[in-house]
C-alpha positions in Angstrom: -16.4 17.3 12.4 -17.6 13.7 12.1 -16.2 11.2 9.6 -17.5 7.7 8.8 -14.5 5.5 7.8 -15.6 2.8 5.4 -12.5 0.7 5.2 -12.1 -2.6 3.4 -10.6 -4.4 6.5 -10.0 -3.9 10.1 -6.5 -2.8 11.1 -5.3 -6.3 10.4 -5.5 -5.5 6.7 -2.3 -3.8 5.6 -4.0 -1.3 3.2 -6.6 -0.3 5.8 -4.1 0.0 8.6 -1.6 2.0 6.7 -3.9 4.3 4.6 -6.5 4.9 7.4 -6.2 3.5 10.9 -2.7 4.7 11.7 -3.9 8.3 11.2 -6.8 8.0 13.7 -4.9 9.2 16.8 -3.7 12.4 14.9 -7.3 13.0 13.7 -8.6 12.7 17.2 -6.0 15.2 18.5 -7.2 17.6 15.8 -10.8 17.3 17.1 -12.1 15.1 14.3 -14.3 12.2 15.4 -14.1 9.1 13.2 -16.5 6.1 13.4 -15.0 3.0 11.8 -17.0 0.5 9.7 -14.7 -2.1 8.1 -16.4 -4.2 5.4 -14.8 -7.6 5.5 -14.2 -9.7 8.6 -10.8 -10.9 9.8 -11.8 -14.4 8.9 -11.7 -13.3 5.3 -8.1 -12.2 5.6 -7.1 -15.4 7.4 -8.6 -17.4 4.6 -6.9 -15.2 2.0 -3.4 -15.6 3.5 -3.7 -19.3 4.2 -5.3 -20.3 0.8 -8.5 -21.5 2.4 -12.0 -21.0 0.8 -13.5 -17.6 1.4 -16.1 -17.5 4.2 -19.0 -16.7 1.9 -21.7 -16.5 4.6 -19.6 -14.0 6.5 -19.0 -12.0 3.3 -22.7 -11.8 2.5 -23.5 -10.7 6.1 -20.8 -8.0 5.8 -22.3 -6.6 2.6 -25.7 -6.5 4.2 -24.3 -4.7 7.2 -22.6 -2.1 5.1 -25.8 -1.3 3.3 -27.5 -0.9 6.6 -24.7 1.4 7.8 -25.2 3.7 4.9 -28.7 4.5 6.2 -27.1 6.6 8.9 -24.4 8.0 6.7 -26.2 11.4 6.4 -25.5 12.1 10.0 -21.7 12.4 9.2 -19.9 15.3 7.6 -17.8 13.2 5.4 -17.4 9.6 4.2 -13.8 8.2 3.9 -13.9 5.3 1.6 -11.2 2.7 0.9 -11.4 2.0 -2.9 -15.2 1.4 -3.1 -18.2 0.6 -0.9 -19.2 -2.8 -2.4 -16.4 -4.7 -4.2 -17.5 -6.7 -7.2 -20.9 -5.0 -7.3 -21.7 -2.7 -10.3 -21.5 1.1 -9.8 -25.3 1.3 -9.8 -25.4 -0.3 -6.4 -23.1 2.4 -5.0 -24.9 5.2 -6.8 -28.1 4.0 -5.1 -26.8 4.6 -1.6 -24.6 7.6 -2.2 -26.8 10.5 -3.4 -28.3 11.2 0.0 -24.9 10.7 1.7 -22.4 13.5 2.6 -19.4 14.2 0.4 -16.9 11.4 0.2 -13.1 10.9 -0.1 -11.9 7.8 -1.8 -8.4 6.4 -1.4 -6.4 4.0 -3.6 -3.0 2.5 -2.7 -3.0 0.0 -5.5 -4.4 -0.4 -9.0 -7.6 -2.2 -7.9 -9.4 -1.0 -11.1 -7.2 -3.4 -13.0 -9.0 -6.3 -11.3 -12.0 -5.1 -13.3 -10.9 -3.6 -16.5 -8.2 -6.2 -17.1 -10.2 -9.2 -15.9 -10.0 -12.3 -18.0 -13.8 -12.5 -17.7 -15.6 -10.5 -20.4 -18.7 -10.0 -18.1 -16.5 -8.5 -15.4 -14.9 -6.1 -17.8 -18.3 -5.1 -19.2 -20.1 -4.7 -15.9 -17.2 -3.3 -13.7 -14.5 -2.0 -16.1 -15.4 1.6 -15.6 -16.9 1.4 -12.1 -14.0 2.9 -10.1 -13.6 5.6 -12.7 -17.1 6.7 -11.9 -16.5 6.4 -8.1 -13.5 8.7 -8.5 -15.3 11.1 -10.8 -17.9 11.9 -8.2 -15.7 12.1 -5.2 -15.0 15.3 -3.4 -11.4 14.2 -3.3 -9.3 11.2 -4.5 -6.2 10.4 -2.6 -3.7 8.0 -4.1 -0.3 6.5 -3.2 1.6 7.3 -6.4 1.6 9.0 -9.8 0.3 6.0 -11.7 -2.9 6.0 -9.7 -3.1 9.8 -9.9 -3.0 9.7 -13.7 -5.9 7.1 -13.7 -8.0 9.4 -11.4 -7.3 12.4 -13.6 -8.3 10.5 -16.7 -11.4 9.4 -14.9 -12.4 13.0 -14.4 -11.8 13.3 -10.7 -12.3 16.9 -9.4 -9.4 16.8 -7.0 -6.5 14.4 -6.9 -3.8 14.4 -4.3 -0.9 12.0 -4.0 -0.3 10.9 -0.4 2.4 8.3 -0.3 2.1 5.4 2.1 4.0 6.4 5.3 5.4 4.9 8.5 5.5 5.9 12.1 9.2 6.4 12.5 8.9 5.9 16.3 8.4 2.2 15.5 11.4 1.9 13.3 14.8 1.7 14.9 17.7 2.7 12.6 20.8 0.7 13.3 23.2 -1.9 12.0 22.4 -5.5 11.3 23.9 -8.4 13.3 27.6 -8.0 13.5 29.8 -11.1 13.1 27.4 -12.8 10.7 27.1 -13.0 7.0 25.2 -10.0 5.7 21.5 -10.7 5.8 19.4 -10.1 2.6 15.8 -9.6 3.9 12.3 -9.5 2.4 9.0 -8.8 4.2 5.6 -9.3 2.8 2.6 -11.7 2.8 1.9 -15.2 1.4 0.1 -13.7 -1.6 3.1 -11.6 -2.6 6.0 -13.9 -2.1 5.8 -15.1 -5.7 7.8 -12.1 -6.6 10.8 -13.7 -4.9 11.0 -16.2 -7.8 12.1 -13.3 -10.0 15.4 -13.1 -8.1 15.8 -16.8 -7.1 18.8 -17.3 -9.3 20.9 -14.4 -7.9 19.8 -15.3 -4.3 20.7 -19.0 -4.8 24.0 -18.1 -6.3 25.0 -15.8 -3.3 23.5 -18.0 -0.6 25.2 -21.2 -1.8 28.4 -19.2 -2.4 28.4 -18.2 1.3 28.3 -14.5 0.5 25.0 -13.7 2.2 22.3 -15.3 4.3 18.6 -14.9 3.6 15.8 -13.8 5.9 12.1 -14.0 4.9 9.2 -12.5 6.9 5.7 -13.4 6.0 6.5 -15.8 3.1 5.1 -19.3 2.7 7.4 -22.2 3.6 7.9 -23.1 0.0 9.0 -19.7 -1.2 12.2 -19.8 -3.2 12.0 -23.5 -3.5 13.2 -24.2 0.0 16.4 -22.2 -0.3 18.0 -22.0 3.2 16.7 -19.0 5.0 15.6 -17.7 8.3 11.8 -17.8 7.9 9.5 -15.9 10.3 5.7 -15.4 10.4 4.6 -11.8 10.0 3.3 -10.1 13.1 2.8 -6.4 13.5 4.5 -6.3 16.9 7.7 -8.0 15.6 8.0 -6.8 12.0 10.3 -3.9 12.8 12.6 -6.1 14.9 13.0 -8.4 12.0 13.7 -5.6 9.5 16.3 -4.1 11.9 18.2 -7.4 11.7 18.4 -7.2 7.9 21.5 -5.7 6.3 19.9 -5.3 2.8 16.2 -5.1 1.9 14.9 -6.3 -1.4 11.7 -5.6 -3.4 11.6 -7.6 -6.7 8.5 -6.8 -8.9 7.3 -7.8 -12.3 6.7 -4.9 -14.7 2.9 -5.1 -15.3 0.1 -2.5 -14.9 -0.8 -4.0 -11.5 2.7 -3.6 -10.1 3.0 -0.1 -11.4 0.2 0.8 -9.1 2.0 -0.4 -5.9 3.3 2.1 -3.4 6.7 0.7 -2.4 5.8 0.1 1.2 8.5 -2.5 1.7 11.2 -0.1 0.5 10.0 2.6 2.9 10.1 0.1 5.8 13.6 -1.0 5.0 14.8 2.6 4.6 13.1 3.6 7.8 15.3 1.1 9.6 18.4 2.6 7.9 18.8 -0.3 5.4 20.1 0.0 1.9 17.7 -1.5 -0.7 17.7 -3.3 -4.0 14.5 -3.1 -6.1 13.1 -3.7 -9.5 12.8 -0.4 -11.5 9.0 -0.6 -11.6 6.5 2.1 -10.9 7.0 4.1 -7.7 10.2 2.2 -6.9 12.0 4.5 -9.3 11.0 7.5 -7.2 11.8 5.9 -3.8 15.1 4.4 -4.8 17.8 6.9 -5.8 20.3 4.6 -7.6 23.6 4.7 -5.8 22.4 7.1 -3.1 20.1 5.0 -0.9 20.1 1.7 -2.8 20.2 0.2 -6.3 17.7 -0.5 -9.0 18.3 -3.9 -10.7 16.4 -5.5 -13.6 18.4 -8.5 -14.9 19.7 -11.4 -12.8 23.2 -10.1 -13.3 22.3 -6.6 -12.2 20.7 -8.1 -9.0 23.8 -10.2 -8.4 26.1 -7.2 -8.9 24.1 -4.9 -6.6 23.7 -7.5 -3.8 27.4 -8.5 -4.1 28.5 -4.8 -3.9 26.5 -4.2 -0.8 27.4 -7.5 0.9 31.1 -6.7 0.5 31.1 -3.2 2.0 29.7 -2.4 5.5 30.6 1.2 4.9 28.5 1.4 1.7 25.6 -0.2 3.5 25.8 2.3 6.3 26.1 5.3 3.9 23.2 4.2 1.7 21.1 3.2 4.7 21.5 6.6 6.4 20.5 8.3 3.1 17.4 6.1 3.0 16.4 6.9 6.6 16.8 10.6 5.9 14.5 10.3 2.8 11.8 8.6 4.8 12.1 11.4 7.4 11.6 14.0 4.7 8.9 12.3 2.6 7.4 9.2 4.1 6.7 9.8 7.8 3.4 9.7 9.6 4.2 12.8 11.5 4.9 14.8 8.3 1.8 13.5 6.4 -0.9 13.6 9.1 -1.3 17.4 9.1 -1.8 17.4 5.4 -4.4 14.7 5.5 -6.3 16.5 8.2 -6.3 19.7 6.1 -7.6 17.7 3.0 -10.4 16.0 4.9 -11.6 19.2 6.4 -11.6 20.8 2.9 -13.4 17.9 1.4 -16.2 18.0 4.0 -17.2 21.3 2.6 -17.8 19.8 -0.9 -21.1 18.4 -2.2 -22.5 16.7 -5.3 -22.0 12.9 -5.3 -24.6 11.9 -7.9 -24.2 11.3 -11.6 -25.3 14.9 -12.2 -22.5 16.3 -10.1 -19.5 18.3 -11.1 -17.0 16.5 -13.4 -13.3 17.0 -13.9 -12.5 19.5 -16.7 -11.7 22.9 -15.3 -12.1 22.0 -11.6 -9.4 19.4 -11.5 -6.4 19.9 -9.2 -3.7 17.3 -9.1 -1.2 17.8 -6.3 2.1 15.9 -6.1 4.6 15.9 -3.3 
């Protein structure tokens, strides 16, 4: 079986790495050959994370290369698409290159469709608002990271929808205590384009840091995050991220409660829990499923709830160990690469036997299957 992986980024892009590339060794062991064709160059990611202008010439060349790649798509048994083939292009452009292609699987790990249907620009809403619904409707399979995304795919009329949570390779995540003899470390990991969520908990963090109750550790945040509040600040690197998380005592994931955030997959929480760390998170979207309040962490909404949860964990090493162990056990059961890879292999093989990608293909109705873990 031969698959053409049409990811958005190389493995340097978190969504592409976690939803696709980390599964490639398991697929190879199962006898599945995967040719990879990322769309956007690494220079695009570098510009995105540093706030620099996008490399427009490189983007144009990347789109042209993808269109050329599709000329050979019919030699594969299955296309494995991350979100869409041509971002910001109308559905007609994708329809033009898909009818002669093999069946395709499309994956979503965030609510990318809200970039279109909730755009502030009327032209974007009109031209692209229903694009991803149509992409999902004609896929052999839609895989999604949470229930919010699954419901959108079902509403769009997708024939088959399966929830595959974002997972981690547990071999990379050491479970152990934080640094003994220090103030408990409250840690956050992310990227410069997501560190604005930290402002939602700036008041509780400032109160506890200035009160000498905790210290703060930020991985991947911009230097100005949290207004320069004293913190250990580290650049994100794949080869050091788990070491930094292992040094946390408490992991946090604040989120705003908007449609975009409801589509997130809680990856930070899964990383913290994989290292045996208790968590505190906003009760938004999939966070409610990952965090069992009082079992592996706490859900906190108001500044006072955040302060109370952090203070309770900071004051009790035994509570941190107990909740951290429960979190690690949950990741082992539900969010591990080893546990999810066989299911993905089964799904891809089944999807390769499907057909009908054009607008005249089968629609949802009686054929829909929505599977949840």
